[in-house]
C-alpha positions, -999 to 999 in steps of 0.1 A, spaced: 695 -339 -320 707 -313 -293 682 -300 -268 676 -262 -268 683 -245 -235 656 -222 -221 666 -185 -219 669 -173 -183 676 -136 -191 639 -127 -183 641 -143 -149 675 -126 -142 662 -92 -153 631 -96 -130 652 -105 -100 676 -76 -106 646 -52 -107 633 -64 -73 667 -62 -57 671 -26 -69 637 -17 -56 644 -33 -22 678 -14 -20 661 19 -29 634 14 -2 662 5 24 680 38 16 648 57 18 641 43 53 676 50 65 674 86 52 640 91 69 653 78 102 684 100 102 662 130 94 639 122 123 668 119 146 686 150 134 656 173 130 629 161 154 609 193 154 607 195 116 598 158 113 571 162 140 557 192 120 556 172 88 540 143 104 513 165 120 507 182 86 503 148 69 479 136 97 458 168 93 457 164 56 447 127 57 421 133 85 407 163 66 404 143 35 386 116 54 362 140 69 355 155 36 348 121 20 322 112 47 287 126 38 273 147 66 237 139 78 209 160 65 198 189 87 163 175 90 176 141 101 171 136 138 202 125 157 202 100 186 211 109 222 210 147 216 225 165 246 205 196 256 226 228 256 239 240 290 221 270 304 241 302 300 251 320 332 255 358 331 288 368 346 298 402 358 318 423 334 354 426 348 369 460 352 396 466 326 431 464 339 463 481 325 481 461 298 517 450 300 541 433 275 562 404 288 594 395 269 586 370 241 550 380 240 533 388 207 506 410 221 500 428 254 482 410 282 462 424 311 479 423 344 450 405 363 438 372 347 413 349 361 406 313 350 382 286 361 401 259 379 393 229 400 426 232 420 439 258 445 470 270 426 453 298 407 429 307 435 446 340 441 448 348 404 472 342 375 507 356 380 512 369 344 506 364 307 513 332 288 506 316 254 492 286 272 481 282 308 480 246 322 465 237 355 474 203 370 468 187 404 503 196 416 509 230 400 499 255 373 522 271 347 522 297 320 541 286 289 558 311 265 563 295 231 590 320 220 612 309 249 600 272 250 596 273 288 572 287 313 574 323 324 559 313 358 550 282 378 527 285 408 516 259 433 502 257 468 522 235 493 509 226 527 527 210 557 510 177 551 520 176 514 556 185 522 559 157 548 542 130 527 566 108 507 542 86 487 562 85 454 599 81 445 617 102 419 614 85 386 633 107 361 608 100 334 612 132 314 586 136 287 572 161 262 540 179 273 511 169 250 490 198 264 512 225 247 495 231 214 527 241 196 548 214 212 570 218 242 608 216 243 622 181 238 648 159 254 670 164 223 671 201 229 690 195 262 711 166 250 748 174 250 740 211 256 759 215 289 727 225 307 705 206 332 668 201 327 661 222 357 627 217 375 608 249 382 582 230 403 606 207 422 600 169 420 607 167 458 577 191 464 554 167 444 563 135 462 529 133 480 513 114 451 523 94 420 503 117 397 520 149 409 554 133 408 549 122 372 535 156 361 566 173 375 587 157 347 569 173 318 594 192 297 571 222 300 582 224 337 619 225 327 643 254 321 680 253 311 701 256 343 738 253 347 747 221 366 764 238 395 734 261 399 708 234 396 725 210 420 738 237 443 722 269 454 689 263 436 686 229 452 693 244 486 666 271 480 640 244 471 648 226 503 645 258 523 611 265 508 599 231 518 610 239 553 590 271 551 559 251 541 564 228 571 569 256 596 543 280 582 517 253 575 504 267 542 523 286 515 520 297 479 551 295 457 557 313 424 589 306 405 603 309 371 631 323 348 640 359 343 636 359 305 654 384 282 634 405 257 652 389 228 670 356 226 707 356 232 719 322 243 698 292 232 701 254 231 686 227 208 668 227 175 638 245 192 661 273 204 653 271 241 662 303 258 689 301 285 679 326 313 704 347 332 685 346 365 657 328 383 632 341 408 612 325 436 586 341 458 570 325 488 537 338 503 527 326 538 489 326 542 488 319 579 485 350 602 505 371 604 508 369 566 543 375 551 562 372 519 598 367 508 614 367 473 647 356 458 665 363 425 696 342 419 720 342 389 721 311 367 756 303 377 776 279 399 782 287 436 803 274 464 787 294 492 753 278 486 734 284 519 749 318 523 740 327 487 703 320 494 703 349 519 722 371 494 695 364 468 667 379 489 650 408 472 660 438 493 638 469 498 648 503 511 623 510 538 629 547 537 614 549 502 579 550 490 566 515 481 554 527 447 589 540 439 605 507 450 579 489 429 589 509 398 626 503 404 620 466 408 599 463 376 624 483 356 652 459 365 634 426 365 608 433 338 600 397 329 588 387 364 551 383 366 535 418 367 506 409 390 530 392 414 552 423 416 522 446 420 502 427 446 531 412 466 564 430 466 547 464 462 524 460 491 535 483 518 519 464 547 534 430 538 568 446 528 572 463 562 562 432 581 582 406 562 619 409 571 640 377 566 642 374 604 605 366 605 611 333 587 625 301 603 657 293 585 671 257 584 
């Protein structure tokens, strides 16, 4: 009597099902990875929304303690301190701003960079040991960076350049990314130079946050801008103690952008140096974001020129009309000061 063979169709059908499921999951993972590489900003937003949804759901599921239930280690509230009401200042609108901002802004800080005040408006102001910046979300870069540089700091070389560019976690809306600059034809140009931050490991590392970068043409970044940064360091050494304010001249509306986050490409950059040691003096530069072969000579050509036979207020108006995105408080308190203007010719500075 012949033996009956067991049917294997059920086992084969089951194995085919698991192979199809594994193949589908593999395709899903590949699609997700390609989407994250191609659209990093959208992927980051979706992930943040998912995390907020899950964390909100978790918080809602946890029962809150009853109001009468005493909590352990209660911290007594800090005593309130009455502060003087500041005098209202006129409001200005910086390109890319969503609302007007008062010219004079004061913040509490443990560092010296904002001791003289905040240069201008910003969506986010970040104060770090090496520098402070005002970030504009619309342009995905700072409108200004300010820092104090002393002779000792300029001469101290405690950290080497690391080139560890990274996104800034302190920007609530997210800073520009490495992908925005990749294959764009523009350098990640430092506004606060890494060479100025070599006096400690922390300050050197902080200088490589993407919030400190702006799209610069390679010939400009590695040419006249680099020479100007070296000259400013020499100013810090010869003058002992200087404040530096620098940043891009941003357009009112975006024209040229790079990357998925549409980082604005500025047409010019400015840099202002204020010498605090008597006799006080100040010098400013505005340079086009373009290549240059003259380099050292172009630094002198970029000096902000004033006509000494005109009224300082008229010169201030002309300057603000042409370079409207430079920090308003900087223009008002520095370039428009008649005393400093008349006593700060380029010949008063020691040029290298």
